[in-house]
N, C-alpha and C positions, 0 to 999 in steps of 0.2 A: 614523339620521344618524351620519356618521363622526365620531369624537371630534376629528379635526383641524379639521373644518368648524365644530364647535361652538366650539372654542378660538379659531378665526379670527373668528367672529362676536363672541365676548366682546371680543377686542382691538379690533375695528372699533367697538364700543360704547363702549369707553374713549376712542378717538380722538374719537368724536362728542361725548362728555361734555366733553373738553378743549377742543374747539371752542366748546362752549356757554359754558364758563367764560370763554374769551377774548372772547366776545361781549359780556360785561358791561361792556366798556369803550366800547361804542357809546353814541350819544346816546340819550335816552329815546324819541324818535320813531322811531329806527332800530330800537331793542329792541322797540317795539310792533309794527312792521312785520313783523319777523322771526316773533314769535309762535310759535316752536318748530315751524313748518309743515315745516321740512326734516326733522325727526325722524320725523314722521308719514309723509312721502313715503318715507323709507327703508323703513319697515315695509310700506307698501303696494306698493312696488315688488318685494318678495320677497327684498331683499338681506338683511334682518333679519326673522326670524320674530317676529310680535308676542308679546311677554311671554316670549320664550325666553332673553333675554339679561339677567341680573341686573347692576345698576350697583353702584358701590362702597358707596352707603348701604345697599342691599339685602344685599350681602355681609356688611357689619358687623352688621346686625340679626340675621342668621342665626347668626353666631358669638356674639353676646351672648345669644342664646336658649339656647345650649349652656352658656355659662359667664358667670354674672352677676358680673362683676368687671371691674377694669381690663383694657383690651385695646389692644394696639399695632395701630391700624387700617390702612386701605388708602389708597394714593395715588390721586388723582383723574387725574393725568397722568404720563407716562413721565418720568423724570429728576428728580422730586421726592423729598423725604425726609419721613419721618413720625417722630414721637417720642411717648413716653409718659412722663409726669411721675411719678417714684417717690419724690419727696421726702416726708419726714416732716412731720406737722403741717399738712396741708392743710385748708381749711375753717375754720369759725368756732367749731366745737363743742369740748367738753372732751375728746373722744376722737378718735384718729386713724381716718379712714374707710377707709384702705388697710392700714395695718400692724397685726399682732397681735404679742403677746409671750407666749411658752410657751403658744400656742393660745388665749390670751384677749385681753382688751381692752388696748391700749396708750394711755396718757393723755397728752395735751399738757400741757406745763408750761413756765413761764418758766425762763430759764436761771440757773444758779448764777453768781455774779459771775466765777468762773474758767472757765466754759464758753465756748467760741468761739462767735461767731455766724456762721451760714452762711445769710444771708438769700437768699430769703424762707422758707426752711425753718424749722421750729420743733422744739425738743427734745421727745422723749417719754420716759415712764418707765413702769416696770411696776406702779406703785401708783397708787391714785386719791387725788389730792391737788391742791388748787389752786396749791400752791407745790411747789418741789422737796422731796422727802422725804429727810431726813438719816438715816432708819432703814430703808433697803432692805438686806435680809440680803445677806451675801456669797454669791457663787455665780455660775453661768452663766445668763444670760437670752437666749433665742433669739427674735429679732425676724424675722417673716416677712412677705413680701408675695407673694401668688399672682397671676400675670398670664397672660393669653392672647395669642397671636400669630395674627392673622387670616390666612387663606388667600385671597389676592386674585388678580384677573385679571392685573394688572400685578405681575409677580414682585418680590420684595424681596431684598436681599443685605446683607452687611456689618453684621449686628446688633452693636451696641456699647453697653456701659454706661459712662457718662461722668459725672463730677462730683466731689463731695467728701463725706466723711463724718467723724464724730468720735464718741467714746464715753467713758464713764466706767466702767470704767478702760481695759482692752484690748479689742480687737475683731478679728473674722475675718469676712470676707465670702465666701459661697459661693453657688453656683447648683445647685439641685436636690441638695444633699447632697454635692456633689462636692469636689474639691480646692479650697483657698483660692484666690480670684482677686484678693484684696487683703486686707491686714491691718495693724494697727498693735499692736506689743507694748509692754510696760511698763505703768506705772500712770498716764501723764498724756497719754492720746490725747484728752483733752477740751480741751487747751489750744490745739490748731491742727487745721485740717482736713487729712485725708489724701486725696490725689487718687486717682481711679480711672478707668482708660481701658482697658477689657477687651473684646476681641472675644468675644461670646457664641456658643457652639455650639448655636443653636437653629434651628429650621425652621418654615415656615408651617403653620398649623392645629394648633399644639401649645400645651400649658399648662405653665407653669414656675413655680418658687418661688425668689425671691431670699431668701436667709437671712443674717442678720447675728448672730453670736454675740458677746455682750458679757459679759465677765467683770467682776464687781464685787468689789473688795476689801473693801466695806463702806462704810457711810455713804450718800452720794449715789450714784445711778446713772442713766444715761440714754443716749440715742442720738439723733443728728441725721444726716440725710441730705439732701443737696441734689444730686439726680442725675436723669438721664433715660436711658431706653433708646431708642436711635435705630436707624433702618434706612434704607438708601438704595435707592430704587427704580430699576431698570434704565433706562438712557438710551434704549434701544430694545427693542422686542419682537421675538423671534425665533420665527417660525412653526415648528411641528414638522415 
């Protein structure tokens, strides 16, 4: 089968899925009458080969099987946008489920009175303590979050990191160990949030690491991030 035909069939499948999502606005009796029969007729007619066209959910499951971690997923329809929440302190546990520090566990902590709040994100620190520790040694603490970008039938573009961050004391943000994409210098980067809006040089089907280097002058140390990685799906599909 020619690659162009396979791509055309995948795009046609995406259009069918969008149509099904739109049908959710029908009344319950209308929805029951529809009963997905049109999808079966498409396969029976030979327009789409049965089982040959993966949908968005199947695409994401394949990517997750390769990388067990946070993933910027696929759009269901053209013109949509998708996002991945990379904020610190998600969940209800004592440890951060996404971020690590110096290759180990990052611990969720209440804020010191002088630390800014970036709700709903929470502060994290490099030591295990139910309260902010005043005994964190001076030095550089590298916080990292590894994420995957799915390769989807509907192509995505304009990848963007957007949000705010703060740290005690100074902070540098990088992607994959590259040049700084945002930073806050000095010793008081914990008093207010620093905004970030950066176009990320990433492509579908790849894995990346968001890195935040926090320099601690001594005493308390922590990081808070309230941000998302976003992508815009193309408004129309162009056949090869």
